[in-house]
Each structure stands twice: as C-alpha cells, then as structure tokens.
C-alpha positions as CSV (number, residue, x, y, z in Angstrom):
1,X,16.9,13.4,-8.6
2,X,18.3,13.4,-5.0
3,X,17.5,10.8,-2.4
4,X,14.9,12.9,-0.6
5,X,13.0,13.6,-3.8
6,X,13.1,9.9,-4.8
7,X,11.6,9.0,-1.5
8,X,8.9,11.7,-1.8
9,X,8.0,10.5,-5.3
10,X,7.8,6.9,-4.1
11,X,5.6,7.9,-1.2
12,X,3.3,9.8,-3.6
13,X,3.0,6.9,-6.0
14,X,2.2,4.6,-3.1
15,X,-0.4,7.0,-1.8
16,X,-2.1,7.3,-5.2
17,X,-2.2,3.5,-5.6
18,X,-3.7,3.1,-2.1
19,X,-6.3,5.8,-2.6
20,X,-7.4,3.9,-5.7
21,X,-8.3,0.9,-3.6
22,X,-11.1,2.6,-1.7
23,X,-13.9,1.9,-4.1
24,X,-13.0,-1.8,-4.7
25,X,-12.6,-2.3,-0.9
26,X,-15.9,-0.6,-0.3
27,X,-17.6,-2.9,-2.8
28,X,-16.2,-5.9,-0.9
29,X,-17.1,-4.6,2.5
30,X,-20.6,-3.8,1.4
31,X,-21.2,-7.5,1.0
32,X,-21.3,-7.7,4.8
33,X,-22.2,-4.2,6.1
34,X,-25.0,-1.9,4.9
35,X,-23.9,1.6,3.7
36,X,-24.5,3.3,7.0
37,X,-22.7,0.7,9.2
38,X,-19.7,0.6,6.8
39,X,-19.5,4.4,7.1
40,X,-19.6,4.1,10.9
41,X,-16.9,1.4,11.0
42,X,-14.6,3.3,8.6
43,X,-14.8,6.7,10.4
44,X,-14.9,5.1,13.9
45,X,-11.6,3.3,13.3
46,X,-10.1,6.5,11.8
47,X,-11.3,8.6,14.7
48,X,-9.8,6.1,17.1
49,X,-6.4,6.7,15.6
50,X,-6.6,10.5,15.1
51,X,-8.1,11.5,18.5
52,X,-5.1,10.3,20.5
53,X,-2.9,12.2,18.1
54,X,-4.9,15.4,18.6
55,X,-4.8,14.9,22.4
56,X,-1.0,14.6,22.3
57,X,-0.9,17.9,20.4
58,X,-2.7,19.5,23.3
59,X,-5.6,20.8,21.2
60,X,-9.3,20.5,22.1
61,X,-11.9,21.3,19.5
62,X,-14.8,19.1,20.7
63,X,-17.5,21.4,19.5
64,X,-21.0,20.6,18.5
65,X,-20.9,22.3,15.1
66,X,-17.7,20.3,14.2
67,X,-19.4,17.1,15.2
68,X,-22.5,18.1,13.2
69,X,-20.4,19.0,10.1
70,X,-18.7,15.7,10.3
71,X,-22.0,13.8,10.6
72,X,-23.5,15.6,7.6
73,X,-20.4,16.2,5.5
74,X,-18.3,13.1,6.0
75,X,-21.0,10.7,7.2
76,X,-23.9,11.8,5.0
77,X,-21.9,11.9,1.8
78,X,-20.2,8.5,2.3
79,X,-23.5,6.8,3.2
80,X,-25.0,8.0,-0.1
81,X,-21.8,7.0,-1.9
82,X,-21.8,3.5,-0.4
83,X,-25.5,3.2,-1.5
84,X,-24.4,4.1,-5.0
85,X,-21.5,1.7,-5.0
86,X,-23.8,-1.2,-4.2
87,X,-25.9,-0.3,-7.3
88,X,-23.1,0.4,-9.8
89,X,-19.8,-1.1,-11.0
90,X,-16.5,-0.4,-9.4
91,X,-15.2,1.0,-12.7
92,X,-18.1,3.5,-13.0
93,X,-17.8,4.7,-9.4
94,X,-14.0,5.1,-9.6
95,X,-14.1,7.1,-12.8
96,X,-16.9,9.3,-11.5
97,X,-15.0,10.0,-8.3
98,X,-12.1,11.3,-10.5
99,X,-14.3,14.3,-11.3
100,X,-14.4,15.6,-7.7
101,X,-11.6,18.3,-8.2
102,X,-13.6,19.8,-11.0
103,X,-16.8,19.8,-8.9
104,X,-15.0,21.5,-6.1
105,X,-13.7,24.2,-8.4
106,X,-17.1,24.9,-9.9
107,X,-18.8,25.1,-6.5
108,X,-16.1,27.3,-5.2
109,X,-16.3,29.6,-8.2
110,X,-20.1,29.9,-7.9
111,X,-20.2,30.1,-4.1
112,X,-17.5,32.7,-3.7
113,X,-18.4,34.5,-7.0
114,X,-14.9,33.9,-8.2
115,X,-14.0,34.4,-11.9
116,X,-12.3,31.3,-13.3
117,X,-10.1,31.5,-16.4
118,X,-11.6,30.4,-19.7
119,X,-9.2,27.5,-19.9
120,X,-10.4,26.4,-16.5
121,X,-14.0,26.5,-17.6
122,X,-13.1,24.5,-20.7
123,X,-11.6,21.9,-18.4
124,X,-14.7,21.8,-16.2
125,X,-16.9,21.3,-19.3
126,X,-14.6,18.5,-20.6
127,X,-14.6,16.7,-17.3
128,X,-18.4,16.9,-16.9
129,X,-18.8,15.7,-20.5
130,X,-16.7,12.7,-19.4
131,X,-19.1,12.1,-16.5
132,X,-21.9,12.1,-18.9
133,X,-20.2,9.5,-21.2
134,X,-19.6,7.2,-18.3
135,X,-23.1,7.3,-16.9
136,X,-24.6,6.8,-20.4
137,X,-22.2,4.0,-21.1
138,X,-24.5,1.1,-20.4
139,X,-25.3,-1.1,-17.5
140,X,-22.6,-3.8,-17.7
141,X,-20.9,-5.0,-14.6
142,X,-23.9,-4.2,-12.5
143,X,-23.9,-0.5,-13.2
144,X,-27.2,1.3,-13.1
145,X,-28.4,4.8,-13.7
146,X,-29.6,4.9,-10.0
147,X,-26.2,3.8,-8.7
148,X,-24.3,6.3,-10.8
149,X,-26.7,9.0,-9.8
150,X,-26.2,8.3,-6.1
151,X,-22.5,8.4,-6.5
152,X,-22.8,11.8,-8.3
153,X,-25.0,13.1,-5.5
154,X,-22.5,12.0,-2.9
155,X,-19.7,13.8,-4.8
156,X,-21.7,17.0,-5.0
157,X,-22.3,16.8,-1.3
158,X,-18.7,16.1,-0.5
159,X,-17.5,18.9,-2.9
160,X,-19.9,21.4,-1.2
161,X,-18.6,20.5,2.2
162,X,-15.0,20.8,1.0
163,X,-15.6,24.4,0.0
164,X,-17.6,25.2,3.2
165,X,-14.8,23.7,5.4
166,X,-12.6,26.8,4.9
167,X,-14.4,28.7,7.6
168,X,-14.6,25.8,10.1
169,X,-10.8,25.4,9.9
170,X,-9.9,29.0,10.5
171,X,-7.8,29.3,13.6
172,X,-8.0,25.6,14.5
173,X,-5.7,22.7,14.4
174,X,-6.6,20.7,11.2
175,X,-5.7,17.3,12.7
176,X,-7.9,17.9,15.7
177,X,-10.7,19.2,13.5
178,X,-10.5,16.1,11.3
179,X,-10.5,13.8,14.4
180,X,-13.7,15.4,15.8
181,X,-15.4,15.4,12.4
182,X,-14.5,11.7,12.0
183,X,-16.1,11.1,15.4
184,X,-19.2,13.0,14.3
185,X,-19.4,11.0,11.1
186,X,-19.2,7.7,13.0
187,X,-21.8,8.8,15.5
188,X,-24.1,10.2,12.8
189,X,-23.7,7.0,10.8
190,X,-24.5,4.8,13.8
191,X,-27.7,6.9,14.5
192,X,-28.8,6.6,10.9
193,X,-28.0,2.9,10.7
194,X,-29.8,2.0,13.9
195,X,-32.9,3.7,12.7
196,X,-32.9,2.7,9.0
197,X,-30.8,-0.4,8.7
198,X,-31.2,-2.4,11.9
199,X,-28.4,-4.2,13.7
200,X,-25.6,-5.5,11.4
201,X,-25.4,-9.2,10.8
202,X,-22.5,-11.3,11.8
203,X,-20.0,-11.8,9.0
204,X,-20.4,-15.1,7.2
205,X,-16.8,-15.1,5.9
206,X,-13.6,-13.2,6.7
207,X,-13.2,-11.5,3.4
208,X,-15.6,-8.5,4.0
209,X,-14.2,-8.1,7.5
210,X,-10.7,-7.8,6.2
211,X,-12.0,-5.3,3.5
212,X,-13.4,-3.1,6.3
213,X,-10.1,-3.0,8.2
214,X,-8.2,-2.4,5.0
215,X,-10.5,0.4,4.0
216,X,-10.0,2.2,7.2
217,X,-6.2,1.7,7.4
218,X,-4.7,1.0,4.0
219,X,-7.4,3.0,2.2
220,X,-7.4,6.0,4.5
221,X,-4.8,6.5,7.2
222,X,-1.7,5.0,5.5
223,X,-2.1,6.9,2.2
224,X,-2.8,10.2,4.0
225,X,0.5,9.7,5.9
226,X,2.4,8.9,2.8
227,X,0.9,11.8,0.9
228,X,1.9,14.1,3.8
229,X,5.5,12.9,3.7
230,X,5.7,13.3,-0.1
231,X,4.0,16.7,-0.3
232,X,6.2,18.1,2.4
233,X,9.2,17.6,0.0
234,X,7.8,18.5,-3.4
235,X,5.6,21.4,-4.7
236,X,1.9,21.0,-4.1
237,X,1.1,21.0,-7.8
238,X,3.6,18.1,-8.3
239,X,2.2,16.1,-5.4
240,X,-1.4,16.7,-6.5
241,X,-0.7,15.2,-10.0
242,X,0.0,11.8,-8.4
243,X,-3.6,11.6,-7.1
244,X,-4.8,11.3,-10.7
245,X,-3.6,7.7,-10.3
246,X,-6.6,7.0,-8.0
247,X,-9.5,6.7,-10.6
248,X,-7.2,4.7,-12.9
249,X,-6.4,2.2,-10.2
250,X,-10.0,1.9,-9.2
251,X,-11.1,1.4,-12.8
252,X,-8.4,-1.3,-13.5
253,X,-9.4,-3.1,-10.3
254,X,-13.0,-3.1,-11.4
255,X,-12.0,-4.6,-14.7
256,X,-9.5,-7.1,-13.4
257,X,-11.1,-8.3,-10.2
258,X,-14.8,-7.6,-10.5
259,X,-15.2,-8.4,-14.2
260,X,-16.5,-5.0,-15.1
261,X,-16.8,-4.5,-18.9
262,X,-15.1,-1.6,-20.5
263,X,-16.0,0.0,-23.8
264,X,-15.3,3.1,-25.8
265,X,-17.7,5.2,-23.8
266,X,-16.0,4.4,-20.5
267,X,-12.5,4.9,-21.9
268,X,-13.5,8.2,-23.5
269,X,-15.2,9.3,-20.3
270,X,-12.2,8.5,-18.1
271,X,-9.8,10.2,-20.4
272,X,-12.1,13.3,-20.6
273,X,-12.2,13.5,-16.8
274,X,-8.4,13.4,-16.5
275,X,-8.0,15.8,-19.5
276,X,-10.4,18.2,-17.9
277,X,-8.6,18.1,-14.6
278,X,-5.3,18.9,-16.4
279,X,-6.8,21.8,-18.3
280,X,-8.4,23.3,-15.2
281,X,-5.2,23.0,-13.3
282,X,-2.9,24.7,-15.8
283,X,-1.3,27.5,-13.9
284,X,-0.7,31.0,-15.2
285,X,2.2,33.2,-14.3
286,X,1.1,36.1,-12.1
287,X,0.9,39.6,-13.6
288,X,3.7,42.0,-13.0
289,X,3.2,43.8,-9.7
290,X,0.4,41.7,-8.6
291,X,0.5,39.6,-5.4
292,X,-0.2,35.9,-5.3
293,X,-1.6,34.3,-2.2
294,X,0.6,31.8,-0.4
295,X,0.2,28.4,-2.0
296,X,-2.3,26.4,-0.1
297,X,-4.4,29.3,1.1
298,X,-7.7,30.7,-0.1
299,X,-8.3,34.3,0.8
300,X,-5.6,34.0,3.5
301,X,-7.6,31.2,5.2
302,X,-6.5,27.7,5.9
303,X,-7.1,25.0,3.3
304,X,-10.1,22.9,3.4
305,X,-9.8,19.8,5.6
306,X,-12.7,17.8,4.4
307,X,-14.2,16.2,1.3
308,X,-12.5,13.7,-1.0
309,X,-8.8,14.6,-0.7
310,X,-8.7,18.2,-2.0
311,X,-6.8,21.2,-1.1
312,X,-7.0,24.6,-2.9
313,X,-3.7,25.7,-4.3
314,X,-2.3,28.4,-6.6
315,X,-4.7,31.1,-5.8
316,X,-4.7,34.3,-7.8
317,X,-5.5,36.9,-5.2
318,X,-5.9,39.7,-7.8
319,X,-8.9,37.9,-9.4
320,X,-10.1,36.0,-6.3
321,X,-10.0,32.7,-8.1
322,X,-7.9,29.6,-7.4
323,X,-7.2,26.2,-8.8
324,X,-8.2,23.1,-6.9
325,X,-5.8,20.1,-6.8
326,X,-6.2,16.8,-5.0
327,X,-4.1,16.5,-1.8
328,X,-5.2,15.1,1.5
329,X,-2.4,16.7,3.4
330,X,-0.2,19.7,3.3
331,X,2.4,18.9,5.9
332,X,5.0,21.5,6.9
333,X,7.4,21.8,9.8
334,X,5.0,23.4,12.1
335,X,1.6,22.1,11.0
336,X,-0.2,19.3,9.3
337,X,-3.3,20.2,7.3
338,X,-5.7,17.4,6.9
339,X,-7.9,16.8,3.8
340,X,-10.0,13.7,3.6
341,X,-10.5,11.3,1.2
342,X,-13.5,9.6,1.5
343,X,-13.3,7.5,-1.6
C-alpha cells in the first residue's frame, strides 16, 4: 500500500468514526434544545461554512425551490429524527440508521421502475428483517416503539429526498446546492420551532452546548471533508464500505456511554442490516458488449446531493438499475459532489 492510499484509508476510517458520533451527540444536544431548534442550529452552522465556499466558487443558486427542498428534505426529516432520538435509545437509532442505503435502493427501484437483481432484493429483505428485530427487541435503555417509529419515518423521508435530488442537482454546482439547502433547512426549522416549540431556553450547563457545536463540525463538516479526500484516491465501492463503521460506532457509544442494554435481538438485527447492505452491494461484471454508466452517475445525471450520506454507484445502464452505497462526497479534480449525512 503506497503512502497516498494509506492516507486515504486513514481518512476514510476517521470519517466513518466521526459519522458514528452523530446520534450520540444528538442525544446529548437534545438535553438542551428541542428537535427543531437543534436542527436549525446544526444546519445554520453548516450553511455558514458552506455558503462562503460556494460564493468563492462564483456560483449562485439561491432559488426558492432549492430552499424549499432543503426545508422539507433536510430540515423536516431531521426534526422527525431528533424527535425519535429523544424517545429511543442511542443504540436503536444508530442501528436503524444503518438501513438507509437499503431504503434508498428500494425507493429508487420503485420510483424509477428499475429492475434490481435477485441478490439485491435478498439483501433488502435481510436488512429490513434486521430493522424488525431491532424495533421488536424490547424497551431497554429508553427505547420505545414510538421513538423507533419516528426514526424510521425520518429515514424514509430522507431516502425519498435522496432519490428525488437527482433532478435538482442536474447542471448545478453540488456544493452551492447543498449550501442553499442547508440554509433552507435552517430557516424552515426556525419557522417550525418558533411556532411549535417556543423560544429555546438558556443552557444550564456547557455539555449540551459543546454537543451542538461538535455535531455541526465534528459530526458533519469534518467527516465530509475527510471522506472527500479519501474517496478521491480510492474506488467508490471501497470508500463506501468504510461508512458501515457508522452504525457500529453509534451502537457501541450507546452501550458504553449511555448504558443501553444489548441483547440477542439487537445483535442479530445489527448484523442483518450490515449483511443485507453487503448482499445488495455485490457488483456483477457487465455483460459482453454492454455499456456501463460512469461510476457515480444515474441515467447520466449527477449523483444525489442530499439525504443521509448516500451516492448511487455502479449503475447497470442496460437494465436501468444501480446499486446504492454510502458516500457523502465524490471529489474529483474538477468537481466536488456533496451528499449529506444527516445522522
């Protein structure tokens, strides 16, 4: 392994570890801020960093529909997710979030009437079975059926937006689009919170305040940058595999720092989700004489910029079906493609 590849692998490992902190940090931050205000703070800080970057790139995409998609897609799904995290355990939420790649693949297959391979559908079924095991695994650690249900609803919303984002990104700079959508998410969350949650209270101790700052920086912007660096130096399928670290880190944090109990159902459910992702991501060699789409494109469109850190890769043009792997950035020499993680 040469030096460049070692650095890339190190960056990808660090990104996966940091992404895994988002659910535990959200749990801590929610001790101070309500779900809507936490969403506003997280995306407001992220927009404050990305908007100057977009401005330096000389791109302006301040459009109403991008603001609206950010408010509904990013802001709406994360408000629901935060409401679920309050009512469930860190371990349950982290393991459930691990099923997002499968949800995106299923929605993409149904929405675009794509024909997925039998092995992919087997992987979808195994992962969804793992979700069922986790949600039926008891209420230890503060986990409730309502909390798990809200997290699942947020994941479905986020996965749907991820698939829909393909059209919004076409012909636009992904960094600028993400910056505007982050701004829309923050504004939408502020409007929701002002109407439904009232003014935020002053923090009673510094811990939750630090958690909010860490969530926006160490849980969002830093891992995205590290992932961009790593994925620019290794194949997308290799980089995507490192994001399977995320649910593992979140689950371990829940057990170690929040006292979440873990039993056979949670273990089996987590393993089933990871196994299902692996099965649905197995790539098949293209048929002789058939063209494959450029990796990272769907129907010759740009990858999806939104959702929970997903980018479609390895598309089989001849059957109009593709695999979905996690990956918040695809960074090349001439472009940076942004995919969120709102975890």
